[in-house]
N, C-alpha and C positions, 0 to 999 in steps of 0.2 A: 502461473504455477499450475501444473497439472494435478488434479485430485482424482485419486482412485479409491474404490470402495475399501481397499485394504487399509487406507489411512484411518478408517473408522473401526478397524478391528482391534481388539486387545488380546492378551494372552490368557484372559480368564475363560474357562470353558462354561458353556451353557449347561445348566442343570434342570431345564424344563422337562416335563413329561414328554415321551414320544408322541409325536403328533399334535403337540400344543400349538396353538395359533401364533404364540409369541415368536416362534422362529420366522415366519414369514413377515410378520409386523415389523421385526428388527431389520430384515432384508430390505423391505419397502422403504423404511425410514432411512437407512443408509444410502440406498439407491437415489432416493429423492434429493438428498443433501448433495450427493456427488453431481447428479444432474444440474443442480442449481449452482454448482461450482462453490459450494460453502466448504471452506476448510474447517476442521474440528476446532481450531482456535477462535473460530467466529460464531460458535454455537454454544448455547447454554442449554443443559437438559435438567429438568427438575422431575425426579422420579418419586413415585409414591411407594408406600409399603405394600407388598403383594407380589404375586408372580410376575406381574409387569415390572415391579421395582427390582427384581432379581436381574433385570437387564441393565441396571444402572452401571455396573462394572464391566459391561461387554460392549461398550461403545465409547469411542474416544470423544473428547470435547470437555468443556467445563461441566462437571456433573455433581449433583447433590441428591441425596436421598433423605427426605425429611420425615415429619410425623405423618401418621396415617390421615389421609384426606386433605393434607396441606400443600400438595404439589403446585396448585395454582397460585397462592398468594407469594411463594418464593419465586415462581417465574415472573409474576408481576413486578416484584422488587428488583429482579435482575433487569427487566426491561426498562423500568424507570431509571435505573442507575446508568444504563448504557444502552440507548435505543438503537445503536449501531449493530448490536448483537442479535443474532436470530435465536429466539428463545421459544423452547418447546417444553410443555408440561405433558408428562406421561403418567396416566393414572388410571385405576381400574374403576369399574362400575360401582363397586362396594365403597371405596374410599370417597369417590366423587360425589355419590348420592346420598351418603350417610353423613359423616362428619364434614364432608367438603361441599355440601350442596349450596351453602350460603355463599362459598368463595365462587362457585360457578355461576350463580344468579348474578352477583355484583360484577364480576368480570365481563359478562356478557353486556350488562347495562353500561358499564364504562368504556367497553370497547378498546381494551388494551391491545396493543400489536403483539399478541402471543398466540401461538398454535397449541391447542390441547388435544391429545389423543386420548379418548376414552375406550379402554379395552373392556368391551361388554361380553363377558362369558356368563353372566347371570348367576354368579356365585362367588363366595370367598373361597377360591381354590387353594390358596396358600395354607389355609387352616382346614382343609379337607373337605370343602363343599358345603358351607352353610349358605343360607338364603341371603339375598340381597335386595335392594329396592326394585331391581329389574327382573327378579325371578317371577315367574307367572304365578298369580294367586292360585292356591290349591296344589301347587307342585310339591311333590315329596322330595326332601333333600336330607342330608346328614343332619341329625339333631331335630329334624322336623318330620318325623315318620308319618304323621297324619296330614301333612301338607301345609304349605304356607297360608296362614290366616289373613294377613293383610292384603291389600290390593297392590299393584305393581305400578312402577313409573315408566312411562314411554318417554325415553330421553328426547327424541325428535320433537315430540308434542310439547314437552316442557321448554325446550330451547326456542322453538318457534313462538311460543306465548311471550317470550321475553324481547321481541323485536331485535333479533341478532343481525349482524352483518354477514355472517357466514356460518352455514351448517352443512356438513357433508357426512355421508355414511359409507364406509368401506366394509370389506369382508376379508378376513384373515386367509382364507383360502384362495384369494385372487391378489397375489402380490403385484401384478402388472397394474391393475386398475388402481389398487391402494397406493402405489408409488405415485401415480398421477394425481390422485386426490391430495396426498400429503404435499406434493409440490404446489398445487393451487392454494392450499391452506396457508403455506408459508409465504407465498407471493402475495396473499391478500393483506391489505393494510387495515388491520383491525383484529378483533378476537375471533380466531377460527376455531369452531368446535368440529372435531372429526370423531364421530362415533364408529367404532370398529366392532362388527359382529364377529365375535372370536369363538372359535371351536375350542371346547374343553373336553377331550375324549376320557379323561379320568373321572371327572366329578359331574359332568353334565352330558352324559352319553346320548341322551335322547336328542340332543341337537347335533347330530353327527354331520359331517360334511355332505353326506347324501341327501339328508333331509334339508339342510340349509340351502345347498346348492340348487335344488329343485325350486326354491322359492325366490331366488335372486332374480331381480329385473334391473337392468342398467338404465340410468336416465341421463338426459342432458341437463346442464345447469339452467336454473331458472331464477328470475328475480320476482316471480309471481308467488307471493306467500300463500295464496289460496291453493294453488297447485301443489306447493310444497306440503302443505298440511294434508291434502289427499294422499300423498305419498306415505307420509309417516302414520296416518291413521288406518291404513290398509292392513288388515290382520292376516290376509291371505299371502300377500307377496312381501318381499323385503327388497325396497328400492335402494340401489347403490349409485354414488356419484355425488356430484356437488348439488345437493338438494335445493339449496337456497343460498343466494349471494346478493347483497345489496351494497353496492360500491359507493352509494351516496351518503352513507352514515360515516362521519369523520371519526377517526380513531382518537384515543384519549390525548395523546400528545398534541395533536393538531388543535385541540380545544383548550390547551393549558396556556393561559395568558402570560404567566410569570416566566415561561420558558422561550417566549417569542424573541428571536433575534440572538439567542445564546448559540455560541459556536463550540462550546465546551460541553462535555457530558457531566452528569452529577457526579460519577465516580471520579473523574478528573478534578473537580472542584473539592471533593472531600480530601483528596491528597494533599492539596494545597491550603487546607483550612486547619491551622494548628490550635491548640488550647489557648494559647496567648491571645488570639483574636476574640475569643469568648470572654477572657478574663478582662480585656480592655473595655469591652462593652458594659460590664457590670460594675466596674470600679467607678 
């Protein structure tokens, strides 16, 4: 069956600001899935609340928009119910590193076969530009005219400290490279963290495409975590590509002993498990 990018389009019009990085991110995501010959009926999307979440009704597939910061646990549940599905969590830096930071940490630790796209525009853009965990310390933002008081979180540094199996970094202004990064993340058997440096021309104008593009340096994939750490700790340049991949770490399902030899998915077993079976066990 031939799959075209139009198969992923919906009738809902985009409402993002002109120049928003979400346009290119959506194009790259759709193109990656088409290149991998994934039909919308084979894909589950878990969207967060935020500007990124406004894309939830603009791409075909099994879609859900959950509570703020909770895109990852829903995605994990979908994967555990049916590991044959391609599962993608789509979340912003705010939701992921505020309410959702515990989910990110434990998902990396467990290595579920899920791909997470972290839209990092360094602000809560949906609510007109408040600071997030990734906003630079001291930066002046809406509601913080004196500048951010707290320190900031380096997503790459955090992820690499947790012994991940896959961490990549893309750039919203480079849809071609981002498409390839997303493809690699989906193909990877394990939890794939893809941080996307996203342009926000409305509420984070200092990080313009001109400024960010001048700092971008593309790199080849490495399994050397020390090299990867040098990339993410460099404050002058922004390194994009598959920053780190360790194929030796087994995914969660491969380590799950009680599913060994099972030919059915959990979602199928639930369909065949009526309440009468439970009653018989307790009588």
